[in-house]
N, C-alpha and C positions, 0 to 999 in steps of 0.2 A: 875076214871079219866085217868088212865094209859091205860085202855081198849080203851077209845076214841082215844087217841093218836096213839095207835097201829092200830086201824081201819083206821084212816086218813093216816097213813104211808102205810098201806097195799093198800089202795085206790090209793095213788099216785104211788106205785110200779106197780099196775095193769095197770094204765094209761100209764106209761112209757113203760111197757112190750108190751102193745097194739101197741105202735108206733114202737117198734122193730120187732114185728111179721109182720107188714105190709111190711117189706122189701122183696126184690126179691133176690134170691141167684142163682148163676150159677157156674157150675164146669165142667171141661172137661178133657179128656185124653191129656195131654201135648205132647205126642209122636205121636198123630194122625195127618195126613196130610189131612186136610178137603178139599183141592183142588182136590182131587181124587174122590170126591162124587158129583153126579149130580142129582140122582133120589131118591125118597123115596116112601114108602108105609106104610100104617097104620096097626097096629096090636092092639088088644084089651088089654087095661090095666085095670084100674078100672074106668069105666065111671061114669059120674054124674048120680045120681038117676033120675034126671029130664031130659027127652028126649030133651027138648028145649035147656037145658044148655049143654048137650053133643054135640048137633049140633053146638052151639055157640062156644064151645071151639075148636072143630076140624076145624070149619071155620076160627077161629082166628089164629090157628097154620098154617093151609094151607096158609093163606094170608101172614103171616110172611115169611114162607119158599119160596113162590112164589116170594116175593119181593127181596129175596136173590138169585134168579135164580135157585132154585131147582124145579124139575118137579115131580109131583105126578103121580104114575103109580100103577097099580094093583099089588097085592102081587105076582101073578104068573109071572110077567114080570121082574123078577130078579132085584129088586131095589137095589141101593147101600146102602140105609139106611132104617132102621125100626124106625118108630115113634109111641110112645104110651104115654098115659097120665094117671095119677092117680088123681081122685078128691075125696075129702071128705068134710063133713060138720060137725061142732060141735058147741060148745058154750063156751064162757068165762063168768066168773062171775065178776061183777063190784060192789064194795061197795061204797056207797055214804053216807057220814056223814054230817049232818047239825047241827050246834050249835044254840040253841034257848035261847036268853037272857043270863043274867049274864055277868061276866067280863072275859070271855075266859074259858079255861078248868078247872081252879083252883077255881074260886070264884062263885059257884052257877050256875044256869041255867041247861038246859038239852041238850042232843044231841040225834038225831035220826039217825040210820043207815038203809038205804034200800039196798036191794040186787037186781041187775038187771042182767038178763041173755042176753048176746049179742051173736047173731049167727055169726059164722065164717065159712070161706071156705078156703080150701087148694087145691093147684094145683101143680102137679109135671109133667114136660114133660121130657120124656127120649128119646134120639136118640142114636141108636146103629148101628154098622156095620152089614149089613144083612148076609154077608158071614161068618164072624167070630163069630157073636153073642156076640160081645164085646161092652159094654156100652162106648159111646164116649163123650156124652154131656148130662148134665141134668140141668134143671132150675126149681126152686120152688118158690112158693109165698103163702103167707097166709094173710088174711085180714078179717076185719069185713064185714058182709053182711047187706044189707038193705032190707026193705020190698018192695023197689021199683026196678023192674027188669031193668029199664033204668040206674039207678045208679050203679047196679051191673055189667051191661054190660060195663060201662065206667071203672070200676075197673078192670074188666077182660082185656079189651083192653089195659089199662095202664100197667098191670102186664106183658102182653105178649110183649109189646113194650119194656119194661125194660129188660126182659128175652132175647129177640133176638136182642138187640141193637148191641151187639158185636158177633153175630153168622153169619157166622162161626168164631170161634176164630182166633186171629191173627196167621199168619204163624209162625212156630218156626224158630229161627235164629241160 
């Protein structure tokens, strides 16, 4: 019976952690003056294994940066910023316990626990100064993935919107 309670507790913990993992995190160099940067170029980080997703991620970041007034240039044209991303996929485990009959956990009945594997994706976008090679800004996101590419595209768009909401960071005062 104690095992069942522990499994239920673990299941709840995994569900709560899944909510936390879906957050987007952003950090930046507080001493950097982003007003000095106008152009950027891409360098290779850790691209998505799927070529379609590689293109979707770079297109999504390009869209965000263009909306902020940054101009994409070739790496040979002395960009102000270097942009790269790292993508990874993995899996989380979810335990689901169902009680069958009885009066709860103490008085009879049985319970069944099933284990589900949930695909996850992680994305980190790094932006650095092209001349000093210093990291200036980074955003990261992790979320569950669906078997539906349209749903995953919406999750990517939402994550990038949240990442770049306050990019460039507010000027230091």
